N, C-alpha and C positions, 0 to 999 in steps of 0.2 A: 616607536621601536619596531624592529623586525622581530620575527618569531624566535630569533636566538638572543633577544634581549638587548641588542645594540641600538643606539639612537639612529634615526634615519633622517637625513636632511630633506627639506622641502623647498619649494621654489622661493619661498620668502626667506630662506636661510635659517629658519627656526628649528630647534630640536626639542625644546621643552614643551610641557603641557600648559604653560601659562598663556593667558590671552593678552592681546595688546593692551598697553597701559591705559588707553583712553576708555577701555571698557571694564577695567579691573577696579574692584572696590571691596573693602572688607565686608560691608553689608549696607546696601542702599536700596531704597524703594523708589521706583519711577512710575509715575502715573501720567496718563495722557487723557485727552478729551475723548469721550465715547464717540464711536463712529456712526452709531445709529443703525447699522445693519449687522445681522448675525454673521454674514458671510466673511467679515473681516476678522472675526474672532476664531479662536481655536486653531491658529495657524500651525502651531507645533503639531497638534494632533493630525491635521491634514497632511503635513509633510511626512510624518511617521507612516501614515496610511499609504502615501505615495511610494515610499521606499519599501514598505512591506509588499506592495503590489509588484515592485521590481523583483523581489525575492520570489514571489509566486510564479511569475512568468519564467523564472529560472533560465533554462537554456536559451530561449529566444532573446531574453534581455542580454545575456552574456555575449551572444553573437552580435547583438546590435551595436555594442560599443567596441569596435575593432580598433583598439588603440595601437598596439605594437605587436610585432611578431614574437617577441621574446617570451611572453607569458610570465606569471609571477607565482610565488608560493603563498602560503597563508600568512598575511601580515597582521591579522587581527587576533589570532589565537593567544598571543602574549598578553592581551588585555581582557580576556574572558576568564572570570574567576573559576577556580578549581572545582567549586561545589555547584557550578551551574547545572541546571537540570537538562537543558537542551541548548544546543548550539547549531545554527545553520548558516551557511554562507554561499554566495555565488561569486564567481570570478569574472570580473568585467574585462580582464585582460588574460584570457586563457591561452594555452599553448597554441602555436600556429596550426597544428593539425586539427585541434578542436574548432578553431574558427573556420577553417576550410570545410570541414565536414558539416557544420551547422549551416553554412551558406549553401552548400550543395543540396542538403536535405530540404532547405526552405524553398528552393527553386522548384521542387516537385509538387508544391501545394499552390493551387491557383490563388488562394486567399493571400498568400505571401509573395506571389510573383508580381513583379512590376512595382513593388513598393519595398524599399529596403527595410530590414529589420530595425535599423536605427530610427527610421521615420515612424515605424509602428510604435517603438518605445517612446519616442517624443510625444506622440499623440496620447498614449496611455498615461504618461506621467503628467502631461499638461491637464488632462481631465481630472486627475487626482489632486493637482495643485489649484484647481479652480477656486476662485474667491480669495486667493492669497495675493493676486497681482503679480505673481512670479511666473517666469518661463523656465521650463526644464533646460532647454538648450542654452539660454542666456545666463541663468542664475545658478543652476545646479551642475550641469554637465561639465563646465570648464574646470571645476575644482575636484570633481570626483576622481578618486584614484583607481586602484586595481580591484577593489573588493567591497562588498556590502555584506553585513552579517547581522543576525539577531541572536540573542541569548536570553533564556529564561533563567533568572538568578534567584536563588532562595532568599526570601524576605520574610522571616518568621515561618508561619505555617502557610503562607501564600507565595506563589512565584511572582517576580516582577520582571518586566520586559525591558531589555536594553537593546537599542539598535545602533550599530556601529558602521560608520561610513568612512572609508579610507580617503584621505585628502591629499591631493597633489599641490594644492595652493591654499595654504592656511589663511592668508589674508582674504582671498575670495570666499572661502568657506565661512569666515567670521562675518563677512558682509551679508551673506545669505542668512546666517543665523539672526543678525540684527533685523533683517526684513521679516523673518518669521515671527519675531517678537511683536512687531507692529505697534504703532503709537496708541492704539485704542485698548491695549491690554495692560493690566497691572502686573508688574514684574519685580522680581527681587533677585539680587545677586549676592552670593556668599562665596567665600574663599575656603577651599579645603586642600590642604597639603600643596599649596602653591598653585592650585588650579581654580579658576573661577567657574562656579556653577550658576547658571541662570534658571530661576524657577518661575513658572507661570501656571497658576492653577494646580492641577494634579500632575503636570509634566515638568521635566527638567532637561537641560542640555548643557554640554560643555565641550571644549576642545581639549582632548586628552592625547598628548604626544602625537600630533599629526592625524588624529582620528576624531571626527565629529561623533559625539555620543549623545543619544536621546534616551531618556529613561522615564518610566511612569512614576518615579519618586526620586527624591534627592539621595536616598540611601543607595539606590541602584547605581547612580553615577559615582558615589563614593567608593562602592565596591570595585568598579572598573578602574578608578584612579589608584586605589590601593594595589590592584593587580599590576597595573602598568608601572608602578613605582617599585616593583620587586616582589610583590606578593605571589603566592603560588597560582599559576594559571592552569587551565584545563589540560594543557599539553603535558603536565606532570602526572596526569591520571593514567594509571597502568592500562585500564580498559580502553581509554582513548588511544593510547599508543598501539595496543594490540590490534584494535579494529582498523586503525589507519594504515598500519603496515600490510594488512590483508586486502586493502582496496586499491583500485587503479590510481596511479599518479596523474594521468591525463584526465581532467575532469572539468566540467562546467560549474558544478555545484556539489556541495557536500553537507552532511548533517551528522550529528552525534547526539544520542540520548544517554545521559549519565544514569545508568541503572540504579546504582547504590543510592544516589540522592533522590531519584524519583520514588523508589520503593520506600525510603525513609519518610518522605512527605506523605505518601499514601498511608503508611502505618500510623503516623501521628494524627492525621485527619480521621482515620477510621476509628482509632481508639478514643479520640476526643468526641467524635460524633455519635458513635453507637458501640460502646465498649462491649456490651453483652452480646452483640450479634456479629462480631468480627470472626471470620473464618480463619482460624489460626493456621490450618493446613495450607490454605490459599496464600496467606501472608508468607508462610515458610517457602512456598514455591516461588513467589515473587522475589524473595530474598536471594534466590540463586542468580537472578538477572543482574549482570554487572555492567553491560553496555551494549549499545547498538550503533553501528556506523553505516552511512550510506553515501554513495557517490552517483552523480549523474554525468554521463559522458556521451559524446557524439561519435558514432562510428561512420565509416564511409557508406554503409548501407542501413543505418538505423540508429535508434537511441537506446542506450544501455543504462540500466540502474543496477548497481551492485550493493549487496548488504552483507555485513559481517557482524557477528555478535559474540559476546563472551558470557559463558554460563559457568557458575560454580556448582558442579554436579553433586558435590558433597552436601549441599544444602537442600537438595531435592528430597521429598518425603520417601519416595521409592526410586531406587536406581533405575533409570529408563533402559528399555531394551536397546542394546547396541545394534544398529542397523547399518550395514556397510553400503555406501552409495554404489549403485549398479544400474545397468540398463533394464528398465522395467519390462517384465514379460508381456504385459498387455499391449505393448506397442505393436507386436507382430500380429495382433488380432484386430487392430483398429483400421477400419476401411479408409481408403484414400480420400473419399469424398466427405469425411466426417467434418462437421462444423467445429467440433472441439473435443478435447480429451482432458480429463483430470485424473491423474494416476498417482499412486503412492505406495508405500510399503509399510510393513509393521502391523498389518491387519491381524495377523495371528496373535501377537502379543496383546494387542488392544482388546480383542474379543475374549482372550483368556482372562485378562484382568477384569473385564465386565462380568464374566461368568463367576469368577472367584468372589467378587463383591456381592453378586446376587445370592450366592450360596451362604455367605457370611450373614447377610441380612435375613435370609429365610432358609435355614438348614434343610427343610423339607423339600425345597425346590430342586435339590441335586438329583433326586430320582426321576422327576419329571423331565428335566433337561437331558439327562442321559437316555431316557426312554425315546426321545426324539433324535437321538444321535448327535446332539450338539457337541459333546466332548470329542467324539471321534471326528466330526467335521472340522473342528478347530485344529485338532492335531494334524489333519490332512492338508491344512492350508500351507502354502509356500510363503505367503506374506504379501505378495504384490496384488494390487487391485486397481481398478480403473472404471471411470464413468465416462461413456462416450455418447455424444449427441450427433445424429446424422440427419440428412434431409428428409428421409421418410417418403411418404406418398401423399398426394393431394395437398401439398403445401404444409402438412403437419409434421414437425420434426419427430424423429424416433429416437429412442434412447436404450442403452443397455448398461448393466453393471456386471463387471467381470472380476473373478477371483482366481488366482493361480492356485492349482492344487497338486499335491504330491500323491494323492490317493483318490482316483476317480470313483471307484465303487463306494467308498465311504461318503464322499460328497454327494453322489447320486442318491444314496439311501436317505441322507439328511434332507435333501431338497424334495424328494418324494414324500417324506413324512410331513414336511412343512406344507406342501401343496394340499395334502389331505386336510390338514388343519384349516387352511384357508378356505377350501371349498365348503367345509362344514360350517365355518363361521359365516360365510356368505349365505349359505342355505338357511340358517336361522333367521336371517333378515329378509329372505326372498320367498319363503314358503307362504302359502295362502293364509290370509288372516281373516278374522271375523270381528264384527262389532256386536255389541249387546243391545237389544231393543227390549221393549216390554214383553214381547212374546218369546224372547230367548235369543241365543246366538244366531247371527245372520251372516253367511259367507259373503265376502266382497267379490263382485264380478270384475272382469277386465276393464269395463268402462267406468268403474268406480275408483276412488282414491282411498288409501294408498294402492298403487298398481299391483295386481296379482302377478307373481312371477314364479317360474319353476326353479328348482335347485340346479346351479351350474355344475358341470362335471368336467374333469380334465380329460383331454384327448391326446393322442400321440400320433406323430408323423415321422416316418423314416426319411432322412435326407442324407444321402451318400454314406450310409452306414451309421449315422448318428440319430438317436431317438430324441425328437423334439416334443416336449409336453407343452400344451397350451390350453388356456381356459377361455372358452367363448361365453361371454355373458349373454344370457338369453333375453328376449323381449326388449322392452324399452330401457332396461338397465344398461345395455350396451351403449346407448347414447349418453348416459350419465358418466360411465367409466371412461369411454372414449378410446380405449385401447384393448388389445387382447394379450394378457400376460402370457409369457412363454419362457421356458428355460431348457437348458441342455448342459451336459457335461461331456467334454471330449478333449483328448490329448493334453491333459493337465490344465484345463481351463473350464471353470463353471461360469455359465452365462445366464443372466436374467434380463429379459428384454420386453419391450412394449408390443412385440408381435413376433410370430414365427418367421416372417420375412427378415426381420432384423437379426434374429439368431442365424438365419441362413447367410446373411451378409457377413457376419463375423466368421462363420465357418469357411466361407469362400476366401476370406483374407488369408487363411493359412497357407495358400499357395505362394505367398510372397508379395502380393500386390497390396501392401499395407501403407499406412500413413508414413511409416518410417523411411520410405524410399522416395517421397515427394521432394521436389527441389525447395519449396518454401519451408518445409519442416527442417530440412538439413541446413539451409542457409541461416535460419533463426537459431538452431541448436549449435551452430558453429560459435556463437557468442555466449552460449549457456553451458550447463554441465550435462554432458551425455550420460554420465554415470551420476545418478542422483538418488535422493530419498523421496522426492516429490516432483511432479511435473504437471504443468497445465499448458495446453496449446490451444490457441483460438485461431481458426482460419478466417480472418476478417475479410479477405478478398472474396471468399465464397459467400459469406454472410451478406456482404454489400451487394454482390450480384443478385442474391435471392431477394433482398429488399428492393433493389433497383427494378427487378422484374415486375414488382407491384407498385412502382412509382405512380402509375396512372390511376391507381385505385386507392390513393391515400398514403403512399409511401413518402420517402424523403424527397425534398426538392432537388433539382438538378445540380444546383450550386453546392449543396451539402454533400451530395453523392460524389461530385468531382473532387472535393477535398478529403474524402474518405478513401478514394480509390488508391492513392499511393501507398497506403498501409496494407501490406500483404498479410501479415500475421503477427501474433503476440505470443511469446513463450515465457513461462516462469518456471524456474527450477529451484530446488533446495538441496543442500548437501552439507559438506563439512563433517564435523564430528559433534558428539553430544556436548562437548565443552566449547567448541568453536563452530557453531552453525553458520552457514552461508546461504545466500540466495541471489538469484539473478532474474531480472525482468528485461526482456529485449523486445523492442518493437521493430519489425523488419520493414524497411522502406527502401527497396532496391532501386 
């Protein structure tokens, strides 16, 4: 059947789920002579492994089977039970644009150049089918249709696996199934609702309305048959519909996690396994998760993954702070040569919640926290924050953490108070120590262990009107720490960095020469959400160049480097609303 429930004709003219008469039986047992080698056994398991491998390679496999220009919709969803925990599928006949984009991207990688993706797929599948005496090109590919999918179906308190393969030639598919049974394995056939199920060991398989179905139990096959015969399918799930509508139609692969069913199974297992230790608040939060959908698509300049989820906010223990997606303030402070940036928002609400919980747990802590200006500092936060990693000096990456502020004096006071606390705590561990001998306390000298060190003190440096505070660790302690902590507050941004030079680099970026104006960043962001609630950017090209510079001293080999070079950057963003969160991952391959 198609996804709208109508029967679909196949090359052999059949439309029903029954198998040819020569293989049908109400219940019979067939035994053959042992083969003498383990390689001829477990054929069904090997075939399932091979097709799961096909799913794993995802986009490459989808591009490898370039059947027709037309592309197809999801023809398997009508056989996936409504209470399935997870459903994932790849499209072997995607839309023409997807095929063209994948072929173009593949040409950029030396490992895929000169060998078609179809040949690569043949090799992968033949390796997985080793020991079955079958060839993917001769015995499998001729009857494979437009789609392959897997579903985790509820089977009591444990999930069962169903693997569905669309068939274009049911007779050829049945022949392949007979080969998988093999003469050396004990087999049993049973009929269920007009469809024959073959059982061998712990696995089962059947031809269900033009789809070859493999399952790790007879029950799983029966569930698929019931669904194909008019039972409720996953497409009737509201969460599935909502997430599907929010995702791209042009896709190589897609997946869906049925939140309600997954959470229900977790709750049953948790209660049955350790009822006394179940975190009811955690289970309540999980109960708000309704579903998560994902698609994989090929663009002309990269690979895109889109995510959409559905959350019932009324089931959350505390109503989350509503954060409107926007362009993060730390972007304008991130140097162009940064290796990567991880930015987010909502820091103000997160820290305020942590402070409230600390005060609830220890009422006396409120005075101490306010004494250090924590409350005023939290109130001064705008909400945006970011962690940036830069090349640094001497081959050692540098880093900085930034927080957007609405009140620079309050933030400066807080950071100064914390810096004093840090130096005092370090001083307690770095002051001269003594050991006790029979004659009394004996001071330890510099040449003795533990090493005698002096107490570090914060110093300040003026840089273009901004006061930078830094802490130089004295003596051999500097070798242990490996960096010089520094901080500054300026123009609505608080910075904590691994060195004064890193703070200066952030301050220099205020002139407009930031990561936000680079071509790679903007090319990647064109496929993501510029206005977001979370952002991660990785400059893979620069990282590969840095690693390549050390290739002669133990870095990656030339072949690996050549296959990494086409990838310029990776960007990840999150957005949407609290009830409909979304996310994007894009790999830029221009």
